[in-house]
DRENFI-999309 format. One record per residue (C-alpha): residue number from 1; residue in one letter; chain; x, y, z. Coordinates in nm, 4 decimals, always signed. Example, Ala and Ser with C-alpha at 12.3 -4.5 7.8 and 13.67 -1.06 7.14 Angstrom:
DRENFI-999309
- rokol|gudo|marba|xx|yy|zz
- 1|A|A|+1.2300|-0.4500|+0.7800
- 2|S|A|+1.3670|-0.1060|+0.7140
***
This chain:
DRENFI-999309
- rokol|gudo|marba|xx|yy|zz
- 1|M|A|-8.9869|+19.5635|+12.9809
- 2|N|A|-9.0636|+19.6251|+12.6130
- 3|F|A|-8.9544|+19.2865|+12.4762
- 4|A|A|-9.2792|+19.1379|+12.3379
- 5|Y|A|-9.4665|+19.3082|+12.6245
- 6|L|A|-9.7732|+19.3897|+12.4164
- 7|S|A|-9.7716|+19.0486|+12.2483
- 8|I|A|-9.7735|+18.8793|+12.5878
- 9|L|A|-10.0531|+19.1107|+12.7013
- 10|V|A|-10.2662|+19.0489|+12.3926
- 11|F|A|-10.2180|+18.6724|+12.3695
- 12|S|A|-10.2094|+18.5888|+12.7419
- 13|P|A|-10.5730|+18.4636|+12.7405
- 14|L|A|-10.4587|+18.1854|+12.5049
- 15|L|A|-10.2867|+18.0262|+12.8056
- 16|G|A|-10.6312|+17.9778|+12.9541
- 17|I|A|-10.7595|+17.8189|+12.6337
- 18|I|A|-10.4665|+17.5763|+12.6292
- 19|A|A|-10.5205|+17.4908|+12.9967
- 20|L|A|-10.8937|+17.4328|+12.9383
- 21|L|A|-10.8148|+17.1770|+12.6676
- 22|F|A|-10.6858|+16.9459|+12.9406
- 23|V|A|-10.9711|+17.0004|+13.1874
- 24|P|A|-11.2576|+16.7455|+13.1719
- 25|K|A|-11.5977|+16.8967|+13.0907
- 26|A|A|-11.7459|+16.7616|+13.4134
- 27|K|A|-11.5127|+16.9650|+13.6362
- 28|E|A|-11.7133|+17.2880|+13.6261
- 29|S|A|-11.5485|+17.4532|+13.9271
- 30|V|A|-11.2014|+17.4030|+13.7761
- 31|I|A|-11.3197|+17.5400|+13.4400
- 32|K|A|-11.4674|+17.8505|+13.6062
- 33|T|A|-11.1475|+17.9083|+13.8031
- 34|V|A|-10.9219|+17.8687|+13.4980
- 35|G|A|-11.1497|+18.0930|+13.2900
- 36|F|A|-11.1354|+18.3677|+13.5504
- 37|L|A|-10.7610|+18.3376|+13.6210
- 38|A|A|-10.6797|+18.3507|+13.2483
- 39|T|A|-10.8123|+18.7095|+13.2336
- 40|L|A|-10.5803|+18.8310|+13.5100
- 41|P|A|-10.2424|+18.8493|+13.3243
- 42|A|A|-10.3827|+19.0985|+13.0702
- 43|L|A|-10.5355|+19.3000|+13.3542
- 44|V|A|-10.2088|+19.3147|+13.5482
- 45|L|A|-9.9966|+19.3944|+13.2407
- 46|S|A|-10.2298|+19.6678|+13.1141
- 47|L|A|-10.2458|+19.8335|+13.4573
- 48|M|A|-9.8653|+19.8149|+13.4862
- 49|A|A|-9.8302|+19.9873|+13.1480
- 50|Y|A|-10.0838|+20.2542|+13.2506
- 51|F|A|-9.9170|+20.3355|+13.5842
- 52|Q|A|-9.5689|+20.3374|+13.4307
- 53|Y|A|-9.6921|+20.5778|+13.1621
- 54|Q|A|-9.8458|+20.7976|+13.4322
- 55|S|A|-9.5115|+20.8015|+13.6119
- 56|G|A|-9.3327|+20.9321|+13.3029
- 57|S|A|-9.2318|+20.6251|+13.0987
- 58|S|A|-9.2642|+20.6538|+12.7214
- 59|L|A|-9.5166|+20.4331|+12.5437
- 60|E|A|-9.2805|+20.4008|+12.2495
- 61|R|A|-9.0832|+20.1520|+12.4596
- 62|L|A|-9.3700|+19.9081|+12.4114
- 63|D|A|-9.3628|+19.9207|+12.0295
- 64|E|A|-9.3016|+19.5929|+11.8473
- 65|M|A|-9.2272|+19.5398|+11.4798
- 66|V|A|-9.1397|+19.2148|+11.3020
- 67|N|A|-9.1278|+19.1484|+10.9259
- 68|W|A|-9.4227|+18.9205|+10.8584
- 69|I|A|-9.5419|+18.8848|+10.4979
- 70|Q|A|-9.3712|+18.9991|+10.1784
- 71|F|A|-9.4973|+18.9591|+9.8234
- 72|G|A|-9.4480|+19.1037|+9.4788
- 73|N|A|-9.1670|+19.0918|+9.2222
- 74|P|A|-8.9060|+19.3630|+9.2879
- 75|N|A|-8.7696|+19.3223|+8.9335
- 76|R|A|-9.1057|+19.4169|+8.7843
- 77|L|A|-9.2582|+19.6405|+9.0517
- 78|G|A|-8.9386|+19.7926|+9.1821
- 79|E|A|-9.0291|+19.7079|+9.5406
- 80|L|A|-9.1861|+19.4414|+9.7564
- 81|F|A|-9.5165|+19.4862|+9.9291
- 82|S|A|-9.4675|+19.3997|+10.2944
- 83|I|A|-9.7026|+19.3495|+10.5850
- 84|K|A|-9.5411|+19.3784|+10.9244
- 85|Y|A|-9.6492|+19.2507|+11.2631
- 86|E|A|-9.6717|+19.5828|+11.4471
- 87|L|A|-9.8065|+19.6458|+11.7949
- 88|G|A|-9.7992|+19.9754|+11.9818
- 89|V|A|-10.0143|+20.2053|+12.1911
- 90|D|A|-10.0834|+20.5741|+12.2438
- 91|G|A|-10.2739|+20.7247|+12.5347
- 92|F|A|-10.6170|+20.6479|+12.3844
- 93|S|A|-10.5449|+20.2871|+12.2924
- 94|L|A|-10.3781|+20.2289|+12.6317
- 95|I|A|-10.6949|+20.3411|+12.8070
- 96|M|A|-10.8993|+20.1083|+12.5851
- 97|L|A|-10.6648|+19.8183|+12.6668
- 98|V|A|-10.7124|+19.8814|+13.0394
- 99|L|A|-11.0917|+19.9086|+12.9945
- 100|T|A|-11.0970|+19.5829|+12.7968
- 101|A|A|-10.8909|+19.3979|+13.0565
- 102|I|A|-11.1032|+19.5248|+13.3477
- 103|L|A|-11.4361|+19.4417|+13.1832
- 104|S|A|-11.3114|+19.0998|+13.0682
- 105|T|A|-11.2185|+19.0042|+13.4250
- 106|L|A|-11.5498|+19.1315|+13.5630
- 107|A|A|-11.7472|+18.9629|+13.2835
- 108|A|A|-11.5687|+18.6373|+13.3699
- 109|I|A|-11.7104|+18.6729|+13.7217
- 110|A|A|-12.0542|+18.7527|+13.5767
- 111|S|A|-12.0296|+18.4300|+13.3758
- 112|M|A|-12.1514|+18.2509|+13.6899
- 113|Y|A|-12.4989|+18.2803|+13.5368
- 114|I|A|-12.4074|+18.0538|+13.2440
- 115|K|A|-12.5860|+17.7214|+13.2932
- 116|K|A|-12.4302|+17.4838|+13.0397
- 117|E|A|-12.1130|+17.3817|+12.8559
- 118|W|A|-11.8715|+17.5898|+13.0591
- 119|K|A|-11.5645|+17.4636|+12.8775
- 120|G|A|-11.6750|+17.5757|+12.5324
- 121|Y|A|-11.8064|+17.9006|+12.6732
- 122|F|A|-11.4816|+18.0047|+12.8399
- 123|M|A|-11.2666|+17.9028|+12.5420
- 124|L|A|-11.4736|+18.1324|+12.3196
- 125|F|A|-11.4785|+18.4004|+12.5889
- 126|L|A|-11.0980|+18.4056|+12.6106
- 127|L|A|-11.0616|+18.4053|+12.2308
- 128|L|A|-11.2910|+18.7084|+12.2227
- 129|E|A|-11.0648|+18.8823|+12.4756
- 130|V|A|-10.7613|+18.8176|+12.2530
- 131|G|A|-10.9413|+18.9809|+11.9614
- 132|M|A|-11.0487|+19.2842|+12.1640
- 133|L|A|-10.7020|+19.3416|+12.3106
- 134|G|A|-10.5425|+19.3000|+11.9678
- 135|V|A|-10.7733|+19.5569|+11.8075
- 136|F|A|-10.6473|+19.8289|+12.0414
- 137|A|A|-10.2806|+19.7266|+12.0232
- 138|A|A|-10.2551|+19.6898|+11.6430
- 139|E|A|-10.0406|+19.9520|+11.4713
- 140|N|A|-10.1335|+19.8672|+11.1139
- 141|L|A|-10.4712|+19.8335|+10.9471
- 142|I|A|-10.4319|+19.4754|+10.8272
- 143|L|A|-10.3417|+19.3496|+11.1741
- 144|F|A|-10.6297|+19.5573|+11.3130
- 145|F|A|-10.8649|+19.3914|+11.0650
- 146|I|A|-10.7468|+19.0416|+11.1600
- 147|F|A|-10.8105|+19.1046|+11.5295
- 148|F|A|-11.1395|+19.2739|+11.4392
- 149|E|A|-11.2499|+18.9579|+11.2598
- 150|I|A|-11.1353|+18.7400|+11.5506
- 151|T|A|-11.3903|+18.9179|+11.7715
- 152|L|A|-11.6785|+18.8304|+11.5363
- 153|I|A|-11.6452|+18.4514|+11.5495
- 154|P|A|-11.6600|+18.3922|+11.9274
- 155|T|A|-11.9230|+18.6646|+11.9726
- 156|F|A|-12.1483|+18.4917|+11.7202
- 157|F|A|-12.1303|+18.1611|+11.9082
- 158|L|A|-12.1513|+18.3215|+12.2534
- 159|I|A|-12.4771|+18.4909|+12.1514
- 160|G|A|-12.6203|+18.1992|+11.9547
- 161|K|A|-12.5530|+17.9227|+12.2075
- 162|W|A|-12.5674|+18.0878|+12.5499
- 163|G|A|-12.8322|+18.3536|+12.4876
- 164|Y|A|-13.2067|+18.3638|+12.5522
- 165|F|A|-13.5190|+18.2722|+12.3529
- 166|E|A|-13.4358|+18.4308|+12.0145
- 167|K|A|-13.0597|+18.3866|+12.0471
- 168|E|A|-13.0043|+18.2342|+11.7004
- 169|K|A|-13.1848|+18.5207|+11.5285
- 170|A|A|-12.9812|+18.7741|+11.7267
- 171|A|A|-12.6547|+18.5909|+11.6480
- 172|F|A|-12.7180|+18.5795|+11.2727
- 173|S|A|-12.8323|+18.9422|+11.2712
- 174|F|A|-12.5051|+19.0332|+11.4447
- 175|L|A|-12.3016|+18.8306|+11.1954
- 176|I|A|-12.4723|+18.9652|+10.8829
- 177|Y|A|-12.4508|+19.3341|+10.9786
- 178|N|A|-12.0975|+19.3150|+11.1156
- 179|G|A|-11.9857|+19.0921|+10.8288
- 180|L|A|-12.1034|+19.3522|+10.5769
- 181|G|A|-11.9300|+19.6229|+10.7770
- 182|S|A|-11.6108|+19.4174|+10.7751
- 183|A|A|-11.6329|+19.3715|+10.3979
- 184|V|A|-11.6555|+19.7481|+10.3481
- 185|L|A|-11.3630|+19.8030|+10.5852
- 186|L|A|-11.1524|+19.5438|+10.4014
- 187|I|A|-11.2102|+19.7256|+10.0719
- 188|V|A|-11.0908|+20.0523|+10.2297
- 189|I|A|-10.7792|+19.8852|+10.3716
- 190|M|A|-10.6930|+19.7148|+10.0426
- 191|V|A|-10.7291|+20.0380|+9.8443
- 192|L|A|-10.5060|+20.2242|+10.0911
- 193|F|A|-10.2504|+19.9441|+10.0873
- 194|A|A|-10.2467|+19.9239|+9.7066
- 195|R|A|-10.2090|+20.3002|+9.6639
- 196|T|A|-9.9498|+20.3619|+9.9355
- 197|G|A|-9.7701|+20.0285|+9.9770
- 198|T|A|-9.8137|+20.0363|+10.3538
- 199|S|A|-10.0796|+19.9597|+10.6110
- 200|N|A|-9.8964|+20.1246|+10.9011
- 201|I|A|-10.1277|+20.3824|+11.0563
- 202|E|A|-9.8617|+20.6458|+11.1200
- 203|A|A|-9.7119|+20.6022|+10.7724
- 204|L|A|-10.0540|+20.6273|+10.6069
- 205|T|A|-10.1261|+20.9474|+10.7969
- 206|S|A|-9.7939|+21.0988|+10.6889
- 207|I|A|-9.8250|+20.9909|+10.3223
- 208|L|A|-10.1763|+21.1276|+10.2796
- 209|A|A|-10.0939|+21.4471|+10.4698
- 210|A|A|-9.8028|+21.5091|+10.2288
- 211|D|A|-10.0188|+21.4249|+9.9251
- 212|S|A|-10.1120|+21.7874|+9.8525
- 213|S|A|-10.1046|+21.7248|+9.4757
- 214|N|A|-10.3404|+21.4239|+9.5105
- 215|L|A|-10.0926|+21.1919|+9.3396
- 216|V|A|-10.1671|+20.9011|+9.5740
- 217|L|A|-10.5418|+20.9540|+9.6024
- 218|S|A|-10.7733|+21.2117|+9.4520
- 219|E|A|-10.9873|+21.4301|+9.6777
- 220|G|A|-11.2906|+21.2309|+9.5700
- 221|G|A|-11.1086|+20.9064|+9.6433
- 222|K|A|-11.0163|+21.0200|+9.9936
- 223|M|A|-11.3720|+21.1303|+10.0638
- 224|G|A|-11.5095|+20.8029|+9.9279
- 225|L|A|-11.2783|+20.5993|+10.1496
- 226|L|A|-11.3702|+20.8068|+10.4553
- 227|I|A|-11.7435|+20.7610|+10.3904
- 228|A|A|-11.6906|+20.3871|+10.3447
- 229|M|A|-11.4928|+20.3788|+10.6698
- 230|L|A|-11.7714|+20.5667|+10.8505
- 231|I|A|-12.0240|+20.3111|+10.7219
- 232|A|A|-11.8051|+20.0183|+10.8314
- 233|F|A|-11.7504|+20.1546|+11.1813
- 234|G|A|-12.0990|+20.3051|+11.1913
- 235|V|A|-12.2446|+19.9543|+11.1846
- 236|K|A|-12.0372|+19.8693|+11.4896
- 237|L|A|-12.1073|+20.1887|+11.6846
- 238|P|A|-12.4020|+20.1769|+11.5772
- 239|I|A|-12.5211|+20.4835|+11.3851
- 240|F|A|-12.8904|+20.5112|+11.2932
- 241|P|A|-13.0245|+20.3425|+11.0750
- 242|L|A|-12.7602|+20.0645|+11.1058
- 243|H|A|-12.8626|+19.9807|+11.4606
- 244|S|A|-13.1373|+19.7154|+11.4627
- 245|W|A|-12.8997|+19.4201|+11.5057
- 246|M|A|-12.7573|+19.5714|+11.8242
- 247|V|A|-13.0955|+19.5883|+11.9995
- 248|R|A|-13.1484|+19.2147|+11.9413
- 249|V|A|-12.8033|+19.1313|+12.0776
- 250|H|A|-12.8493|+19.3411|+12.3919
- 251|V|A|-13.1797|+19.1711|+12.4654
- 252|Q|A|-13.0970|+18.8113|+12.3731
- 253|A|A|-12.7308|+18.7626|+12.4762
- 254|S|A|-12.6339|+18.6547|+12.8270
- 255|P|A|-12.5378|+18.9355|+13.0718
- 256|S|A|-12.1646|+18.8571|+13.0690
- 257|V|A|-12.1561|+18.8706|+12.6882
- 258|V|A|-12.3552|+19.1956|+12.6783
- 259|M|A|-12.1136|+19.3476|+12.9313
- 260|L|A|-11.8353|+19.2973|+12.6751
- 261|H|A|-12.0539|+19.3800|+12.3768
- 262|A|A|-12.1878|+19.7089|+12.5143
- 263|G|A|-11.8708|+19.7897|+12.7062
- 264|I|A|-11.6046|+19.7131|+12.4445
- 265|L|A|-11.7254|+19.5814|+12.1079
- 266|L|A|-11.9478|+19.8813|+12.0298
- 267|K|A|-11.6577|+20.1072|+12.1239
- 268|I|A|-11.4415|+19.9564|+11.8485
- 269|G|A|-11.6639|+20.1541|+11.6106
- 270|A|A|-11.5921|+20.4801|+11.7913
- 271|Y|A|-11.2227|+20.3919|+11.8205
- 272|G|A|-11.2028|+20.3259|+11.4455
- 273|I|A|-11.3733|+20.6542|+11.3548
- 274|I|A|-11.1429|+20.8529|+11.5839
- 275|R|A|-10.8162|+20.6709|+11.5154
- 276|F|A|-10.8543|+20.6034|+11.1425
- 277|G|A|-11.1323|+20.8247|+11.0067
- 278|M|A|-11.0239|+21.1409|+11.1853
- 279|G|A|-10.6544|+21.0448|+11.1950
- 280|I|A|-10.5947|+20.9392|+10.8339
- 281|F|A|-10.8464|+21.1692|+10.6600
- 282|P|A|-10.8546|+21.4855|+10.8768
- 283|E|A|-10.9392|+21.7309|+10.5960
- 284|Q|A|-11.2231|+21.5173|+10.4620
- 285|F|A|-11.3481|+21.4610|+10.8161
- 286|Q|A|-11.3774|+21.8378|+10.8576
- 287|D|A|-11.5962|+21.8532|+10.5466
- 288|L|A|-11.8321|+21.5969|+10.7031
- 289|A|A|-11.8294|+21.7491|+11.0531
- 290|V|A|-12.1789|+21.8976|+11.0309
- 291|L|A|-12.3235|+21.5714|+10.8961
- 292|I|A|-12.1564|+21.3741|+11.1767
- 293|A|A|-12.2935|+21.6145|+11.4391
- 294|V|A|-12.6428|+21.5871|+11.2871
- 295|L|A|-12.6190|+21.2059|+11.2912
- 296|G|A|-12.5153|+21.2319|+11.6547
- 297|V|A|-12.8213|+21.4371|+11.7451
- 298|V|A|-13.0436|+21.1959|+11.5500
- 299|N|A|-12.8921|+20.9002|+11.7371
- 300|L|A|-12.9346|+21.0765|+12.0701
- 301|L|A|-13.2999|+21.1690|+12.0156
- 302|Y|A|-13.4033|+20.8507|+11.8331
- 303|G|A|-13.2584|+20.6237|+12.1021
- 304|A|A|-13.4059|+20.8360|+12.3814
- 305|F|A|-13.7583|+20.8453|+12.2328
- 306|L|A|-13.7666|+20.4685|+12.1803
- 307|A|A|-13.6194|+20.3985|+12.5250
- 308|L|A|-13.9007|+20.6091|+12.6698
- 309|V|A|-14.1762|+20.3703|+12.5523
- 310|Q|A|-14.0162|+20.0347|+12.6385
- 311|T|A|-14.1518|+19.8090|+12.9119
- 312|D|A|-13.8549|+19.5695|+12.9158
- 313|F|A|-13.5495|+19.7067|+13.0982
- 314|K|A|-13.3069|+19.5375|+12.8585
- 315|M|A|-13.4777|+19.7185|+12.5704
- 316|V|A|-13.4478|+20.0466|+12.7617
- 317|L|A|-13.0734|+19.9896|+12.8017
- 318|A|A|-13.0346|+19.8823|+12.4377
- 319|Y|A|-13.1907|+20.2028|+12.3045
- 320|S|A|-13.0029|+20.3985|+12.5709
- 321|S|A|-12.6776|+20.2684|+12.4204
- 322|I|A|-12.7825|+20.3972|+12.0780
- 323|S|A|-12.8676|+20.7330|+12.2333
- 324|H|A|-12.5400|+20.7602|+12.4252
- 325|M|A|-12.3343|+20.6726|+12.1183
- 326|G|A|-12.4908|+20.9817|+11.9642
- 327|I|A|-12.2968|+21.1859|+12.2205
- 328|V|A|-11.9736|+21.0398|+12.0791
- 329|L|A|-12.0690|+21.1614|+11.7314
- 330|I|A|-12.1742|+21.5011|+11.8683
- 331|G|A|-11.8336|+21.5474|+12.0281
- 332|L|A|-11.6484|+21.4408|+11.7139
- 333|G|A|-11.8643|+21.6636|+11.4932
- 334|A|A|-11.7676|+21.9650|+11.7045
- 335|L|A|-11.4067|+21.9261|+11.5825
- 336|N|A|-11.2579|+22.1094|+11.8780
- 337|E|A|-11.0584|+21.9885|+12.1762
- 338|A|A|-11.3488|+21.9942|+12.4229
- 339|G|A|-11.5774|+21.7988|+12.1903
- 340|I|A|-11.3230|+21.5334|+12.0927
- 341|Q|A|-11.2154|+21.4880|+12.4538
- 342|G|A|-11.5826|+21.4548|+12.5517
- 343|A|A|-11.6336|+21.1923|+12.2802
- 344|I|A|-11.3401|+20.9830|+12.4063
- 345|F|A|-11.4595|+21.0223|+12.7654
- 346|Q|A|-11.8028|+20.9031|+12.6548
- 347|V|A|-11.6494|+20.5946|+12.4940
- 348|V|A|-11.4894|+20.4967|+12.8256
- 349|S|A|-11.7706|+20.6177|+13.0507
- 350|H|A|-12.0498|+20.4411|+12.8650
- 351|G|A|-11.8441|+20.1234|+12.8537
- 352|L|A|-11.8303|+20.1185|+13.2333
- 353|I|A|-12.1901|+20.2304|+13.2935
- 354|A|A|-12.3405|+19.9884|+13.0390
- 355|A|A|-12.1387|+19.7005|+13.1870
- 356|L|A|-12.2655|+19.7867|+13.5372
- 357|L|A|-12.6303|+19.8138|+13.4337
- 358|F|A|-12.6305|+19.4940|+13.2283
- 359|F|A|-12.4563|+19.3096|+13.5114
- 360|L|A|-12.7351|+19.4201|+13.7451
- 361|V|A|-12.9939|+19.3062|+13.4894
- 362|G|A|-12.8263|+18.9659|+13.5044
- 363|V|A|-12.8467|+18.9659|+13.8851
- 364|F|A|-13.2221|+19.0106|+13.9047
- 365|Y|A|-13.2945|+18.8077|+13.5904
- 366|E|A|-13.1133|+18.5105|+13.7446
- 367|R|A|-13.3391|+18.5331|+14.0501
- 368|L|A|-13.6702|+18.6480|+13.9023
- 369|Q|A|-13.6498|+18.5224|+13.5403
- 370|T|A|-13.7741|+18.8532|+13.4006
- 371|S|A|-13.6500|+19.1959|+13.2978
- 372|N|A|-13.9999|+19.3360|+13.2470
- 373|I|A|-14.0283|+19.6631|+13.4394
- 374|P|A|-14.3811|+19.6121|+13.5844
- 375|N|A|-14.2915|+19.2566|+13.6962
- 376|L|A|-13.9851|+19.3871|+13.8804
- 377|G|A|-14.1804|+19.6456|+14.0782
- 378|G|A|-14.0888|+19.6697|+14.4464
- 379|L|A|-13.7328|+19.5453|+14.3973
- 380|A|A|-13.6095|+19.7810|+14.6697
- 381|K|A|-13.7999|+19.5805|+14.9302
- 382|G|A|-13.6627|+19.2405|+14.8351
- 383|M|A|-13.3179|+19.3375|+14.6984
- 384|P|A|-13.2313|+19.6802|+14.8439
- 385|I|A|-12.8560|+19.6646|+14.7713
- 386|T|A|-12.9110|+19.5660|+14.4076
- 387|A|A|-13.1708|+19.8418|+14.3784
- 388|G|A|-12.9201|+20.0909|+14.5214
- 389|F|A|-12.6532|+19.9995|+14.2677
- 390|L|A|-12.9168|+20.0178|+13.9921
- 391|L|A|-13.0132|+20.3699|+14.0953
- 392|A|A|-12.6460|+20.4726|+14.1124
- 393|G|A|-12.5848|+20.3315|+13.7628
- 394|A|A|-12.8866|+20.5206|+13.6288
- 395|M|A|-12.7620|+20.8448|+13.7866
- 396|A|A|-12.4263|+20.7955|+13.6152
- 397|S|A|-12.5953|+20.7245|+13.2826
- 398|L|A|-12.8108|+21.0380|+13.2911
- 399|G|A|-12.5056|+21.2514|+13.3704
- 400|M|A|-12.5210|+21.3231|+13.7422
- 401|P|A|-12.2299|+21.5471|+13.8567
- 402|G|A|-11.9587|+21.3519|+14.0343
- 403|M|A|-11.9879|+21.0584|+13.7948
- 404|S|A|-11.8175|+20.9857|+13.4639
- 405|G|A|-12.1317|+21.0430|+13.2556
- 406|F|A|-12.1454|+21.4089|+13.3550
- 407|V|A|-11.7876|+21.4800|+13.2470
- 408|S|A|-11.8292|+21.3208|+12.9038
- 409|E|A|-12.1671|+21.4776|+12.8254
- 410|F|A|-12.0630|+21.8218|+12.9496
- 411|M|A|-11.7470|+21.8326|+12.7366
- 412|A|A|-11.9133|+21.6917|+12.4236
- 413|F|A|-12.1947|+21.9476|+12.4375
- 414|L|A|-11.9576|+22.2282|+12.5342
- 415|G|A|-11.7646|+22.1536|+12.2159
- 416|L|A|-12.0796|+22.1496|+12.0017
- 417|F|A|-12.2237|+22.4680|+12.1565
- 418|K|A|-11.9037|+22.6475|+12.0545
- 419|E|A|-11.9421|+22.5468|+11.6888
- 420|M|A|-12.3122|+22.4744|+11.6247
- 421|P|A|-12.5226|+22.6231|+11.9069
- 422|V|A|-12.8610|+22.5622|+11.7422
- 423|L|A|-12.7888|+22.1947|+11.6787
- 424|A|A|-12.6499|+22.1613|+12.0315
- 425|A|A|-12.9692|+22.3107|+12.1759
- 426|V|A|-13.1773|+22.0535|+11.9860
- 427|G|A|-12.9504|+21.7751|+12.1071
- 428|A|A|-12.9738|+21.8940|+12.4670
- 429|F|A|-13.3389|+21.7888|+12.4597
- 430|G|A|-13.2099|+21.4316|+12.4382
- 431|I|A|-13.0328|+21.4760|+12.7735
- 432|I|A|-13.3676|+21.5678|+12.9297
- 433|L|A|-13.5301|+21.2615|+12.7730
- 434|T|A|-13.2456|+21.0472|+12.9104
- 435|A|A|-13.3327|+21.1540|+13.2630
- 436|V|A|-13.7009|+21.0849|+13.1983
- 437|Y|A|-13.6689|+20.7312|+13.0586
- 438|L|A|-13.4024|+20.6183|+13.3036
- 439|L|A|-13.5819|+20.7510|+13.6118
- 440|R|A|-13.9132|+20.6133|+13.4863
- 441|A|A|-13.7614|+20.2675|+13.4390
- 442|V|A|-13.5478|+20.2546|+13.7537
- 443|L|A|-13.8108|+20.4014|+13.9857
- 444|G|A|-14.0664|+20.1634|+13.8361
- 445|I|A|-13.8362|+19.8722|+13.9171
- 446|T|A|-13.7300|+19.9823|+14.2636
- 447|Y|A|-14.0406|+20.1496|+14.4047
- 448|G|A|-14.3163|+20.0467|+14.1649
- 449|K|A|-14.6135|+19.8333|+14.2624
- 450|A|A|-14.4942|+19.4836|+14.3572
- 451|H|A|-14.6508|+19.2022|+14.1509
- 452|R|A|-14.4621|+18.9214|+14.3223
- 453|E|A|-14.3334|+18.8050|+14.6564
- 454|F|A|-13.9621|+18.8596|+14.7236
- 455|A|A|-13.9520|+18.6207|+15.0182
- 456|G|A|-13.6507|+18.3892|+14.9963
- 457|I|A|-13.4826|+18.5933|+14.7201
- 458|T|A|-13.1249|+18.6837|+14.8144
- 459|D|A|-12.9626|+19.0178|+14.7489
- 460|L|A|-12.6085|+19.0514|+14.6092
- 461|R|A|-12.3910|+18.7494|+14.6810
- 462|K|A|-12.0220|+18.7786|+14.7683
- 463|A|A|-11.8970|+18.7238|+14.4124
- 464|E|A|-12.1543|+18.9702|+14.2741
- 465|W|A|-12.0253|+19.2499|+14.4947
- 466|V|A|-11.6957|+19.2589|+14.3020
- 467|P|A|-11.8208|+19.3735|+13.9573
- 468|A|A|-12.0761|+19.6098|+14.1130
- 469|L|A|-11.8283|+19.7807|+14.3461
- 470|V|A|-11.5382|+19.7936|+14.0986
- 471|L|A|-11.7458|+19.9391|+13.8137
- 472|L|A|-11.9224|+20.1958|+14.0320
- 473|G|A|-11.5912|+20.2867|+14.1961
- 474|I|A|-11.4238|+20.3596|+13.8598
- 475|I|A|-11.7300|+20.5554|+13.7408
- 476|V|A|-11.7097|+20.7783|+14.0489
- 477|L|A|-11.3289|+20.8048|+14.0244
- 478|I|A|-11.3483|+20.9382|+13.6672
- 479|G|A|-11.6304|+21.1745|+13.7659
- 480|V|A|-11.4422|+21.3160|+14.0649
- 481|Y|A|-11.0893|+21.2990|+13.9222
- 482|P|A|-11.1062|+21.3174|+13.5390
- 483|S|A|-10.7261|+21.3482|+13.5175
- 484|V|A|-10.7021|+20.9674|+13.5231
- 485|L|A|-10.8149|+20.9959|+13.1605
- 486|T|A|-10.7165|+21.3478|+13.0569
- 487|E|A|-10.3446|+21.3022|+13.1255
- 488|P|A|-10.3002|+20.9911|+12.9046
- 489|L|A|-10.5153|+21.1521|+12.6337
- 490|T|A|-10.3106|+21.4726|+12.6095
- 491|S|A|-10.0729|+21.3515|+12.3375
- 492|T|A|-10.3543|+21.1825|+12.1434
- 493|L|A|-10.5615|+21.5020|+12.1434
- 494|E|A|-10.2609|+21.7090|+12.0371
- 495|T|A|-10.2017|+21.4781|+11.7412
- 496|I|A|-10.5692|+21.4901|+11.6365
- 497|M|A|-10.5916|+21.8687|+11.6697
- 498|L|A|-10.2694|+21.9122|+11.4708
- 499|G|A|-10.4160|+21.6947|+11.1947
- 500|I|A|-10.7379|+21.8956|+11.1666
- 501|G|A|-10.5509|+22.2245|+11.2006
- 502|G|A|-10.6862|+22.3016|+11.5489
***
């Protein structure tokens, strides 16, 4: 099973791109079918890996390593610098691969709302999926960076060409902020590579852990690299005040693109902080724990306050994403098992909930051409099923017991209350605000005063049932049976806690 398994998984969407090259632009139904089918191999392979791991198979069987690039003069330097093609997964990255594959398939279905140039759209869409899958399968920083950059190019065009009224502005804002973040990350990777001679994540962790005499990097150097890494991934997450680009993207990009952006691309920031920041620099991360927790509370409250005053539902969801990413930082800042587990749960949970809510925004925007809350009033009368899913998604987002949002928020705050009870109490106010702004928005949409006639407007169509049911089903599954995540995360959490001395 392990022969090039991860490579096939990661690059399988390229088969769709190749197939699309031979499909005429006029054959839209064929293009849609190929685009959707091309997402299925990664979905099947990732689920197979997950279920085999759950049944006791080792993930190390999936590891791949091939000599790739070598440079340097061994006569002068004594050794060659080498960059290897390395893929592998642990419990955390496996979960992220499954999440990416699921959301990519569902976003391909949601792409029914795209109105023009299907061929170009799906080729970029599938290239984006390759980048996202590669990010979570990469076992060295240079390969991670390459896949990370691959995600930027198609996302820029998907926003700028298939978005709404200010799509170009949103696309360039995305590119500038994320480009600067990438530049900072590249500097960190190059310094680590130059000082250690490797970019392998496990090797870097071991070398720096054994560097008690600071021969490889000084304490100040390690702290500087960690701060730079937090800035690079903080742009992606995003951490206040590096967030403004994300609001524009959430509002201006098409629903299918925002499903992937909110569901996966933002989570690369959290993944990077956990896997690299906390993994490679555990001691320095402990020194910044209070600052990270404070930033988390700021994110939570800032996003919640601004979401409270918005009249456009897409803006509410955009600021809600900023607020919910604060919970990730709160959990990480707690530096205990409950908090870190809550942070990882929040990464997965918010990915699913945000994808569901933005899909539903696409459903009623396609019919009513608005996402303004007052203009959507009375939606329950004209589209009762859509309104029901919207209410369920909001309940999950505000942390209703029995849904994934409750598990993640409870564990993250439990971790913070153990370490910093006063800060946790301040942050808990953000949970109350979350309930207020979400209920205000959703009740205004579903039961507010109707300003339009809903006669002739159809509720969920057959194809639209699939993303809505699948996403809500997984959200409830995680809420009722959290072991679907906790069991794969056990080894990852043990490694993290060992690194920080927990």
